[in-house]
Every structure is written in C-alpha cells, then in structure tokens.
TORZA-331507 format. One line per 8 residues: number of its first residue (from 1); their letters; for each residue y, z, x of N, C-alpha, C, CB. Coordinates in pm, whole numbers. Glycine has a CB too. Example, Ala and Ser with C-alpha at 12.3 -4.5 7.8 and 13.67 -1.06 7.14 Angstrom:
<recs>
1> AS> -569:780:1319:-450:780:1230:-330:780:1320:-447:905:1131 | -225:708:1285:-106:714:1367:3:787:1290:-60:572:1408
</recs>
This chain:
<recs>
1> XXXXXXXX> -121:1:80:0:-2:-3:124:-2:88:3:119:-101 | 238:-24:28:365:-8:94:446:99:17:441:-145:103 | 461:208:88:527:327:23:660:363:92:431:452:27 | 692:302:204:820:320:270:863:199:345:815:436:363 | 984:170:346:1029:61:437:1171:89:476:1017:-82:369 | 1223:2:570:1360:19:620:1439:-103:568:1364:31:782 | 1550:-59:498:1647:-163:445:1778:-137:519:1669:-154:282 | 1789:-199:632:1901:-161:729:2021:-251:719:1851:-165:874
9> XXXXXXXX> 2010:-359:646:2126:-454:634:2224:-417:522:2074:-597:609 | 2348:-452:540:2449:-430:441:2456:-547:347:2584:-406:505 | 2512:-536:228:2520:-652:137:2579:-777:194:2597:-616:19 | 2683:-768:281:2739:-889:340:2638:-965:425:2860:-855:424 | 2560:-890:502:2460:-952:582:2345:-1013:499:2406:-853:677 | 2308:-952:395:2201:-1003:308:2251:-1126:228:2154:-889:210 | 2379:-1114:196:2441:-1237:118:2431:-1359:200:2596:-1217:81 | 2459:-1340:329:2456:-1458:424:2313:-1502:458:2530:-1424:558
17> XXXXXXXX> 2225:-1409:488:2086:-1447:524:2007:-1510:411:2012:-1325:573 | 2024:-1457:293:1951:-1498:175:2025:-1596:88:1917:-1381:96 | 2142:-1644:139:2213:-1747:64:2242:-1708:-74:2137:-1871:61 | 2293:-1587:-91:2322:-1534:-222:2453:-1583:-283:2324:-1387:-215 | 2452:-1617:-402:2574:-1676:-467:2666:-1566:-524:2531:-1774:-582 | 2597:-1448:-566:2670:-1352:-643:2625:-1211:-601:2649:-1375:-796 | 2711:-1138:-531:2678:-1003:-488:2719:-907:-596:2746:-968:-354 | 2620:-847:-665:2643:-752:-776:2604:-612:-741:2566:-796:-898
25> XXXXXXXX> 2608:-575:-612:2563:-440:-577:2665:-335:-602:2524:-434:-434 | 2791:-381:-638:2892:-274:-676:2900:-245:-820:3029:-312:-633 | 2815:-311:-901:2813:-290:-1041:2748:-155:-1075:2741:-405:-1109 | 2798:-90:-1181:2730:37:-1219:2588:8:-1278:2818:115:-1325 | 2498:91:-1234:2356:79:-1272:2297:219:-1306:2273:13:-1155 | 2191:217:-1379:2124:334:-1410:2026:374:-1299:2057:318:-1540 | 2027:503:-1272:1925:555:-1165:1841:654:-1232:1995:622:-1035 | 1718:667:-1174:1624:776:-1225:1628:898:-1151:1485:733:-1225
33> XXXXXXXX> 1715:899:-1040:1722:1018:-950:1801:1129:-1015:1787:982:-814 | 1762:1250:-992:1834:1370:-1048:1949:1397:-958:1739:1499:-1060 | 1942:1381:-826:2053:1403:-732:2102:1270:-676:2009:1496:-616 | 2230:1262:-628:2283:1147:-570:2192:1085:-457:2419:1180:-518 | 2173:957:-456:2087:893:-357:2157:911:-221:2061:738:-391 | 2069:937:-112:2118:957:22:2024:883:117:2127:1108:56 | 2078:789:196:2218:737:192:2248:669:52:2241:631:313 | 2374:652:25:2413:587:-103:2345:457:-124:2561:564:-109
41> XXXXXXXX> 2309:419:-247:2253:291:-276:2343:178:-229:2227:279:-421 | 2288:76:-168:2372:-36:-119:2413:-24:23:2494:-47:-200 | 2383:95:93:2417:113:230:2290:112:310:2496:241:252 | 2293:94:440:2171:90:522:2085:215:502:2207:76:671 | 1957:195:475:1865:303:447:1736:286:532:1833:306:296 | 1719:362:632:1605:355:729:1477:413:677:1639:425:855 | 1481:472:558:1359:535:500:1364:524:350:1346:684:543 | 1348:395:309:1355:359:164:1233:408:97:1369:206:142
49> XXXXXXXX> 1243:490:-9:1132:550:-72:1124:512:-225:1142:701:-54 | 1014:523:-292:1011:495:-435:1107:590:-508:866:510:-491 | 1156:530:-620:1258:585:-714:1401:561:-669:1238:734:-731 | 1416:526:-539:1549:493:-489:1598:348:-537:1546:500:-332 | 1719:330:-543:1774:196:-572:1786:118:-437:1917:206:-648 | 1745:-7:-443:1737:-90:-321:1791:-230:-358:1587:-97:-265 | 1857:-293:-249:1902:-435:-269:1779:-530:-291:1986:-484:-142 | 1793:-611:-397:1693:-706:-430:1754:-839:-464:1610:-657:-543
57> XXXXXXXX> 1694:-949:-423:1748:-1080:-446:1669:-1140:-558:1743:-1168:-319 | 1742:-1198:-664:1679:-1265:-771:1766:-1378:-829:1644:-1167:-876 | 1716:-1459:-910:1791:-1575:-960:1793:-1561:-1116:1724:-1716:-911 | 1919:-1561:-1173:1932:-1547:-1316:2052:-1619:-1364:1938:-1403:-1355 | 2055:-1652:-1490:2172:-1717:-1555:2270:-1594:-1585:2127:-1803:-1696 | 2395:-1612:-1546:2489:-1502:-1575:2492:-1461:-1727:2631:-1546:-1530 | 2487:-1334:-1753:2490:-1292:-1887:2607:-1336:-1965:2480:-1154:-1893 | 2583:-1388:-2090:2683:-1439:-2171:2736:-1579:-2133:2788:-1345:-2172
65> XXXXXXXX> 2674:-1639:-2033:2708:-1769:-1991:2591:-1859:-1989:2769:-1765:-1863 | 2541:-1886:-2109:2415:-1960:-2114:2424:-2102:-2065:2364:-1962:-2250 | 2552:-2160:-2051:2569:-2291:-2008:2579:-2304:-1854:2687:-2345:-2072 | 2593:-2184:-1795:2610:-2176:-1648:2481:-2206:-1578:2661:-2039:-1605 | 2481:-2257:-1463:2357:-2273:-1388:2305:-2138:-1342:2378:-2365:-1268 | 2181:-2121:-1314:2123:-1999:-1267:2191:-1973:-1119:1956:-2013:-1262 | 2211:-1851:-1092:2265:-1813:-962:2178:-1712:-889:2402:-1756:-980 | 2179:-1718:-754:2100:-1634:-678:2189:-1501:-654:2055:-1709:-543
73> XXXXXXXX> 2129:-1396:-700:2210:-1273:-706:2153:-1164:-620:2223:-1222:-848 | 2239:-1076:-573:2197:-955:-495:2231:-832:-582:2272:-947:-349 | 2132:-765:-624:2143:-644:-712:2079:-514:-659:2081:-675:-844 | 2123:-402:-712:2051:-279:-685:1957:-246:-792:2143:-168:-667 | 1826:-249:-762:1722:-220:-858:1641:-96:-812:1629:-344:-877 | 1582:-22:-904:1505:95:-875:1362:63:-842:1510:189:-989 | 1308:120:-731:1179:87:-682:1071:166:-763:1171:118:-530 | 993:85:-838:889:144:-925:900:77:-1057:903:299:-939
81> XXXXXXXX> 817:-20:-1079:829:-106:-1203:806:-31:-1332:728:-221:-1197 | 896:-45:-1426:879:8:-1560:868:-108:-1656:997:102:-1600 | 758:-141:-1714:744:-253:-1799:833:-236:-1923:599:-273:-1837 | 879:-341:-1995:972:-334:-2096:910:-260:-2217:1020:-473:-2132 | 776:-256:-2233:712:-192:-2339:689:-47:-2314:589:-257:-2366 | 720:12:-2195:691:154:-2169:774:247:-2265:724:189:-2018 | 709:356:-2294:778:453:-2377:890:527:-2306:680:551:-2430 | 874:541:-2173:973:608:-2096:964:554:-1949:953:765:-2104
89> XXXXXXXX> 1056:596:-1861:1065:533:-1723:954:595:-1633:1212:557:-1656 | 879:695:-1678:789:757:-1583:683:668:-1525:725:867:-1647 | 651:560:-1591:549:465:-1541:584:414:-1406:532:347:-1636 | 716:402:-1376:758:346:-1246:706:415:-1118:904:347:-1240 | 681:547:-1129:639:623:-1023:495:574:-968:639:769:-1070 | 415:523:-1063:285:477:-1030:279:330:-1002:195:511:-1137 | 385:261:-1015:383:112:-1010:480:57:-898:425:53:-1154 | 464:116:-777:548:66:-664:498:-55:-599:562:167:-561
97> XXXXXXXX> 369:-74:-621:305:-191:-558:217:-265:-658:222:-147:-435 | 204:-397:-638:114:-477:-726:26:-559:-634:195:-571:-829 | -96:-569:-658:-191:-640:-572:-184:-793:-603:-339:-584:-593 | -163:-870:-493:-156:-1013:-506:-279:-1071:-574:-137:-1075:-372 | -395:-1014:-549:-519:-1066:-599:-530:-1057:-749:-632:-996:-536 | -456:-964:-814:-475:-939:-960:-342:-948:-1040:-538:-800:-983 | -234:-973:-964:-97:-959:-1033:-83:-1059:-1147:23:-981:-928 | -149:-1170:-1142:-128:-1277:-1243:-204:-1241:-1377:-180:-1418:-1184
105> XXXXXXXX> -302:-1147:-1367:-382:-1116:-1483:-346:-986:-1545:-523:-1115:-1449 | -300:-889:-1472:-283:-754:-1523:-154:-761:-1616:-268:-644:-1401 | -179:-697:-1744:-74:-707:-1840:58:-647:-1794:-117:-644:-1962 | 59:-546:-1706:183:-478:-1671:271:-566:-1575:149:-341:-1604 | 200:-668:-1518:274:-759:-1418:280:-905:-1460:206:-754:-1279 | 189:-948:-1546:178:-1100:-1567:299:-1167:-1614:73:-1132:-1664 | 370:-1108:-1711:492:-1173:-1764:600:-1173:-1657:544:-1101:-1894 | 614:-1070:-1581:717:-1069:-1470:672:-1172:-1361:732:-918:-1405
113> XXXXXXXX> 544:-1181:-1334:493:-1283:-1236:527:-1423:-1277:341:-1272:-1220 | 537:-1447:-1411:568:-1584:-1459:714:-1618:-1453:520:-1601:-1599 | 801:-1512:-1476:950:-1543:-1497:1042:-1451:-1409:991:-1524:-1654 | 999:-1336:-1378:1090:-1241:-1310:1040:-1206:-1162:1101:-1107:-1398 | 1050:-1296:-1077:1008:-1275:-945:1137:-1249:-856:924:-1396:-896 | 1124:-1167:-755:1237:-1136:-671:1188:-1126:-528:1305:-1006:-717 | 1291:-1115:-433:1264:-1088:-294:1327:-953:-262:1320:-1203:-201 | 1255:-877:-182:1301:-744:-142:1327:-750:5:1199:-633:-178
121> XXXXXXXX> 1454:-755:43:1486:-764:190:1457:-637:255:1632:-800:216 | 1396:-651:385:1366:-527:465:1370:-563:611:1224:-466:428 | 1405:-472:689:1391:-482:837:1241:-482:866:1465:-360:914 | 1168:-401:794:1023:-389:816:966:-276:734:991:-366:965 | 845:-238:759:785:-136:674:708:-33:760:691:-202:569 | 682:85:697:608:185:760:468:191:696:683:317:751 | 372:227:781:239:256:733:175:359:819:156:132:727 | 82:439:761:26:548:838:-120:516:871:39:681:761
129> XXXXXXXX> -155:529:1007:-288:503:1048:-359:637:1064:-291:419:1176 | -485:640:1005:-574:757:1019:-648:754:1149:-673:763:904 | -627:851:1232:-698:845:1366:-853:862:1359:-642:955:1459 | -921:777:1437:-1066:791:1435:-1120:901:1519:-1127:669:1476 | -1025:965:1599:-1071:1068:1694:-1000:1202:1684:-1054:1016:1832 | -870:1199:1640:-790:1321:1642:-775:1373:1504:-653:1297:1704 | -777:1507:1486:-762:1576:1359:-643:1669:1358:-886:1652:1327 | -597:1709:1235:-491:1793:1215:-537:1940:1206:-416:1751:1095
137> XXXXXXXX> -450:2037:1173:-491:2174:1166:-599:2199:1060:-373:2259:1140 | -603:2116:961:-703:2131:849:-825:2049:873:-642:2091:715 | -849:1987:999:-964:1911:1024:-968:1778:966:-1073:1979:981 | -861:1729:907:-853:1597:859:-804:1494:963:-767:1596:743 | -831:1367:949:-781:1272:1045:-636:1276:1061:-821:1139:1010 | -586:1281:1181:-440:1287:1211:-377:1151:1170:-412:1319:1368 | -264:1153:1104:-211:1022:1060:-80:996:1141:-184:1019:900 | -80:875:1193:30:836:1281:105:724:1210:-22:791:1425
145> XXXXXXXX> 241:743:1188:320:628:1126:348:522:1227:454:677:1066 | 341:397:1176:376:279:1252:487:207:1181:254:186:1272 | 571:140:1256:670:52:1195:635:-95:1229:814:88:1244 | 634:-186:1129:597:-323:1145:721:-409:1108:472:-357:1058 | 754:-504:1191:865:-590:1169:836:-735:1210:983:-537:1243 | 914:-833:1175:900:-967:1222:924:-983:1368:988:-1052:1150 | 839:-1050:1440:859:-1074:1582:979:-1157:1619:743:-1138:1636 | 1023:-1240:1517:1145:-1326:1547:1277:-1261:1517:1138:-1455:1468
153> XXXXXXXX> 1274:-1134:1477:1398:-1061:1450:1459:-1085:1315:1497:-1094:1552 | 1404:-1177:1234:1452:-1199:1101:1414:-1098:1001:1410:-1323:1056 | 1489:-1084:895:1448:-987:787:1309:-1027:733:1555:-985:666 | 1243:-920:679:1123:-946:602:1165:-974:458:1024:-826:609 | 1109:-1064:390:1137:-1086:245:1012:-1054:169:1183:-1233:214 | 996:-935:122:873:-899:43:880:-971:-90:861:-742:20 | 768:-1027:-127:753:-1081:-259:752:-960:-358:622:-1169:-269 | 834:-976:-464:844:-869:-563:850:-920:-708:966:-786:-535
161> XXXXXXXX> 845:-831:-804:868:-863:-943:967:-762:-992:736:-861:-1027 | 1036:-798:-1099:1132:-704:-1159:1123:-706:-1312:1274:-738:-1114 | 1168:-600:-1368:1167:-581:-1519:1288:-514:-1564:1048:-500:-1566 | 1321:-532:-1697:1428:-461:-1763:1359:-371:-1868:1535:-562:-1829 | 1404:-240:-1861:1355:-150:-1966:1479:-100:-2041:1268:-28:-1905 | 1467:-112:-2181:1582:-71:-2262:1561:70:-2319:1605:-171:-2376 | 1653:162:-2298:1643:298:-2346:1689:300:-2490:1725:396:-2260 | 1592:323:-2586:1639:328:-2725:1724:439:-2760:1531:329:-2813
169> XXXXXXXX> 1747:545:-2674:1825:657:-2704:1976:618:-2680:1780:779:-2618 | 2006:506:-2617:2148:463:-2593:2177:357:-2690:2174:413:-2445 | 2274:374:-2771:2305:279:-2881:2383:156:-2837:2384:348:-2989 | 2472:175:-2735:2552:68:-2693:2474:-20:-2596:2679:119:-2632 | 2461:-146:-2635:2383:-244:-2543:2460:-273:-2420:2352:-381:-2615 | 2595:-257:-2417:2669:-282:-2302:2692:-161:-2206:2793:-337:-2343 | 2640:-52:-2249:2644:69:-2169:2540:57:-2050:2613:195:-2260 | 2584:67:-1922:2486:56:-1806:2373:145:-1823:2551:87:-1671
177> XXXXXXXX> 2390:262:-1896:2284:361:-1904:2172:305:-1994:2338:498:-1960 | 2205:201:-2079:2105:152:-2176:1990:79:-2104:2171:57:-2281 | 2017:31:-1982:1916:-57:-1913:1874:4:-1780:1974:-200:-1888 | 1748:1:-1759:1696:40:-1624:1625:-86:-1571:1594:171:-1630 | 1672:-128:-1459:1612:-251:-1391:1529:-200:-1270:1729:-358:-1342 | 1402:-242:-1267:1308:-188:-1167:1234:-300:-1100:1209:-90:-1232 | 1176:-266:-985:1088:-370:-916:963:-310:-857:1165:-443:-802 | 874:-396:-824:753:-359:-747:743:-452:-631:623:-365:-835
185> XXXXXXXX> 670:-412:-528:643:-495:-406:494:-538:-414:674:-412:-268 | 473:-672:-395:340:-715:-394:274:-703:-261:335:-849:-438 | 148:-663:-262:79:-642:-135:-46:-729:-129:42:-493:-115 | -94:-753:-13:-210:-832:9:-290:-769:121:-174:-976:41 | -407:-831:161:-489:-782:264:-413:-787:394:-617:-860:271 | -427:-685:481:-366:-683:604:-422:-789:699:-378:-552:660 | -341:-850:776:-389:-948:868:-457:-887:988:-278:-1035:911 | -535:-962:1063:-596:-909:1192:-499:-836:1280:-655:-1022:1272
193> XXXXXXXX> -532:-722:1321:-441:-643:1405:-379:-533:1321:-330:-731:1468 | -297:-581:1225:-235:-489:1136:-337:-413:1051:-138:-562:1048 | -457:-464:1031:-566:-392:956:-612:-284:1034:-683:-480:919 | -576:-267:1162:-617:-144:1231:-519:-26:1198:-623:-169:1386 | -416:-62:1132:-325:46:1082:-356:84:938:-175:2:1093 | -365:-24:854:-400:-4:712:-456:-132:656:-276:43:629 | -539:-115:557:-603:-238:498:-515:-321:407:-724:-199:419 | -395:-276:376:-301:-357:298:-165:-367:368:-283:-296:158
201> XXXXXXXX> -87:-474:332:47:-497:383:129:-562:273:46:-585:511 | 263:-552:286:345:-631:192:320:-782:210:497:-599:213 | 332:-854:100:327:-997:107:465:-1049:149:284:-1057:-30 | 477:-1100:265:607:-1143:320:615:-1299:307:625:-1094:474 | 723:-1343:237:742:-1479:218:837:-1535:328:796:-1504:78 | 810:-1665:366:899:-1733:466:1011:-1813:390:813:-1834:561 | 1118:-1837:463:1238:-1894:387:1203:-2024:307:1356:-1927:490 | 1114:-2102:360:1080:-2224:280:1015:-2200:145:990:-2311:358
209> XXXXXXXX> 970:-2074:122:909:-2036:-1:1004:-1967:-98:795:-1948:28 | 1125:-1929:-50:1208:-1845:-128:1256:-1915:-257:1326:-1800:-46 | 1294:-2039:-250:1352:-2106:-367:1243:-2117:-480:1407:-2249:-327 | 1123:-2152:-449:1020:-2162:-558:993:-2018:-609:883:-2233:-505 | 981:-1921:-526:948:-1789:-567:1056:-1733:-662:931:-1700:-446 | 1181:-1764:-634:1295:-1712:-714:1324:-1793:-836:1419:-1706:-630 | 1267:-1913:-851:1294:-2006:-959:1240:-1956:-1093:1236:-2141:-926 | 1327:-1909:-1180:1277:-1857:-1321:1209:-1966:-1405:1399:-1801:-1408
217> XXXXXXXX> 1247:-2093:-1366:1185:-2201:-1444:1044:-2239:-1395:1274:-2322:-1440 | 1008:-2188:-1284:874:-2214:-1236:779:-2118:-1299:867:-2204:-1086 | 712:-2160:-1407:622:-2073:-1484:478:-2114:-1470:661:-2072:-1631 | 453:-2215:-1390:314:-2260:-1370:247:-2155:-1285:305:-2404:-1303 | 155:-2078:-1343:84:-1974:-1269:0:-2027:-1151:-6:-1898:-1363 | -41:-2146:-1165:-117:-2204:-1057:-36:-2218:-933:-170:-2335:-1097 | 93:-2262:-954:185:-2276:-841:218:-2141:-783:313:-2349:-884 | 249:-2047:-880:279:-1912:-837:166:-1857:-754:305:-1822:-956
225> XXXXXXXX> 39:-1876:-801:-69:-1827:-720:-72:-1883:-584:-194:-1854:-784 | -35:-2001:-563:-33:-2066:-435:59:-1987:-339:13:-2211:-449 | 169:-1933:-394:275:-1863:-318:219:-1724:-278:412:-1848:-405 | 116:-1679:-349:57:-1548:-327:-50:-1550:-219:-2:-1498:-456 | -79:-1671:-165:-181:-1680:-62:-117:-1626:70:-235:-1832:-46 | -187:-1533:143:-127:-1486:265:-96:-1599:371:-219:-1383:324 | 13:-1578:440:44:-1670:546:-38:-1637:673:193:-1666:574 | -43:-1737:767:-115:-1720:894:-62:-1594:964:-98:-1847:987
233> XXXXXXXX> -152:-1529:1037:-106:-1410:1113:-27:-1444:1232:-220:-1328:1156 | 26:-1336:1296:96:-1348:1419:250:-1339:1400:58:-1476:1485 | 297:-1318:1282:444:-1311:1262:501:-1174:1296:480:-1345:1118 | 420:-1071:1309:472:-932:1308:438:-858:1435:417:-854:1190 | 520:-757:1468:483:-670:1576:483:-525:1509:588:-684:1704 | 403:-440:1561:389:-296:1510:385:-206:1620:263:-274:1426 | 441:-88:1600:450:18:1703:456:157:1636:578:-4:1793 | 398:255:1707:405:391:1650:551:449:1655:307:487:1729
241> XXXXXXXX> 582:528:1556:716:591:1548:698:743:1520:804:522:1433 | 812:816:1523:807:955:1498:753:992:1362:938:1011:1513 | 681:1102:1356:632:1156:1220:749:1205:1137:527:1276:1238 | 864:1206:1188:984:1247:1106:997:1157:981:1116:1238:1192 | 944:1036:992:963:945:876:881:986:759:928:802:912 | 783:1077:784:699:1119:671:776:1204:573:578:1196:721 | 887:1253:610:967:1329:517:1071:1234:461:1032:1454:586 | 1083:1230:327:1176:1135:266:1323:1184:280:1139:1114:116
249> XXXXXXXX> 1346:1300:342:1480:1356:380:1523:1301:505:1480:1504:390 | 1429:1252:592:1473:1202:719:1530:1056:708:1355:1208:818 | 1635:1032:785:1686:895:784:1759:869:909:1775:869:664 | 1804:745:927:1882:712:1046:1806:615:1137:1918:840:1122 | 1874:544:1224:1815:434:1307:1711:492:1415:1935:353:1383 | 1722:627:1434:1620:677:1533:1476:668:1480:1651:824:1570 | 1465:657:1346:1329:653:1292:1253:522:1337:1335:662:1135 | 1328:427:1384:1270:302:1430:1241:300:1574:1358:192:1400
257> XXXXXXXX> 1275:410:1645:1253:418:1785:1105:423:1816:1323:535:1842 | 1048:345:1911:905:359:1948:874:498:2005:866:250:2053 | 763:545:1965:718:678:2012:656:661:2151:613:743:1909 | 694:743:2249:636:738:2382:487:755:2382:697:841:2468 | 416:685:2465:261:696:2465:222:841:2499:192:593:2573 | 306:918:2570:270:1053:2596:267:1146:2470:365:1107:2697 | 323:1095:2363:323:1177:2240:215:1136:2148:454:1167:2167 | 133:1039:2180:34:984:2092:-96:1060:2105:14:837:2119
265> XXXXXXXX> -167:1075:1990:-297:1145:1983:-400:1066:1904:-280:1283:1921 | -489:1004:1965:-596:930:1897:-546:807:1821:-669:1022:1801 | -447:738:1873:-389:628:1802:-454:500:1842:-242:621:1827 | -485:414:1755:-550:283:1787:-443:173:1805:-651:240:1672 | -445:108:1917:-344:1:1942:-381:-115:1848:-344:-47:2099 | -284:-159:1762:-319:-266:1667:-367:-389:1731:-205:-301:1583 | -310:-428:1843:-343:-553:1911:-472:-556:1988:-237:-586:2001 | -501:-442:2057:-615:-441:2138:-735:-359:2090:-575:-396:2264
273> XXXXXXXX> -711:-266:2000:-814:-178:1950:-839:-54:2046:-944:-258:1931 | -759:-53:2152:-776:54:2249:-716:189:2184:-702:14:2391 | -790:303:2213:-747:436:2164:-651:495:2267:-870:532:2139 | -529:527:2215:-430:584:2310:-411:728:2275:-292:508:2307 | -388:810:2381:-350:950:2368:-454:1053:2361:-273:964:2255 | -583:1016:2360:-690:1111:2357:-700:1180:2229:-675:1208:2461 | -756:1306:2219:-765:1379:2104:-704:1516:2094:-892:1387:2077 | -654:1553:2217:-595:1696:2223:-462:1699:2172:-591:1753:2364
</recs>
C-alpha cells in the first residue's frame, strides 16, 4: 500500500510541471480534520498522510460554464476516497488506496475509474521494510522506512481517482461545507528491487499518459485498463531514511535525508539483496 508520501512542490511549480490551466488551491474547501492541517494545505509537506488535503491534478468543465472547454485544474482534495453514496465521510479512512487489478470492477471505484481520474503529484513515497533478521523490543520484525523517488529527478504522478460527497445536513449547495472532495491512490505490484521493500507500490504514470488518464471523455474501460498496466522497471531509486517519518507529527526536508549505513539494522538493500547492518 501507499500510506505516506512527500508532496514537496508548491502550487506554482506544479502548475508549470503538470501544465495546469487553473490553479484552484486557494479556494475554500471542506476538511475532515479536527485541528488545522500542519503544514497548511497547499504548502510543501514532507510527510503527507491520509485525511490531509493534498494537491491533485484533474480535468473538469468549469462549474456553471457548460459551454467552456474542460480545463486542467490543480485542487486541494482530501486523501481517502468517500463514494458519493456513503452515509458519512468515515469511509475515506479505509479507502486511501485502490488496487489496479480490481479498480475497474469494484463498485466503490468503478464509476470514478470511468470518469473521475486524477494525478497525485509527489516527490516520492515512503514504505516500510520488515527486516528478515532484526527484531524490535517485542520480538517482531524491525521495520525500516525507505523513500522512493524517480531517478530522473522529475515528480512522481500517482494515478488516482476522485469523488464528490454531498453532505445532506448542509442546505446551501453553494456552501463549501456542503461538498467533500476526496481521492485515492492506485497501487500495483512492486517492480523488481522495490519488492524487497514492500509487495505494492503506487502506479506512477509517465507524462505521455497524463492527457488520456485525465480525459473525462475517455470512458472506454478497455483503454483505461491499458493505462493501469505497470510500466517497465528501473525508473526509481530507493534508500532508507529516519524512523522519524513513522510519526505523522514529523515533517520537514530532513525526513528525505538518507540514513547512514551505521544506523541500519537488518536492512535488505533493494538493488542487491544484501543485508546491511547486522541484527544488533
């Protein structure tokens, strides 16, 4: 699964890299958080966690302008998909990821897969590797966080889906609180090397796939399924980072710093399979 990632770019950078027509990240939106988001939504976040609002790229016709052409928009959406038919927003906590192998058939995702696809920009993602040799104080395999990013330095574009949930308790349709817009990240089998960290990884689309993936008029599920096929391996680099990232209260660029080999315990090198750091 993908349960944490780094969204380190600001809206101006994302607008340029993803060829966005309309930056809507300053618009008021409904959040599910009890306390204010930290760092604030729309600013660089090195430890993006479920239920936070994150920048997402999607293509839509501007509201109230049916004659206008669809535009590529940058919006702040809540991570954790809430289907339109949900009785309340709590479903989103369980739906942060959707499996590429079944996303076109499952009722919770199928309609969004046909018409509401998005890109989730990220510097890269975190995943925890269970050590085959080292254990924690409770005798369980010690878990080492890794950070994975594109080797070419470009942003990752996670394939995602989004949904609108209407709160029946809010009478005014134009009230931002009436609508909760959420997203999920699609995952696929981890490629060779990365599978030594975890058996799943986000489905990362390349720039030549973006237009089709974002096109709301592309409803042919056969074609959509072709976009869900994993790309050839070798695009990513991965390295161990501090366990500080395990706390969703930790943030800042230091979370991306490589962990010195002297601090590793029973860590498997993703590229070679070598065990680093012993067991003590």
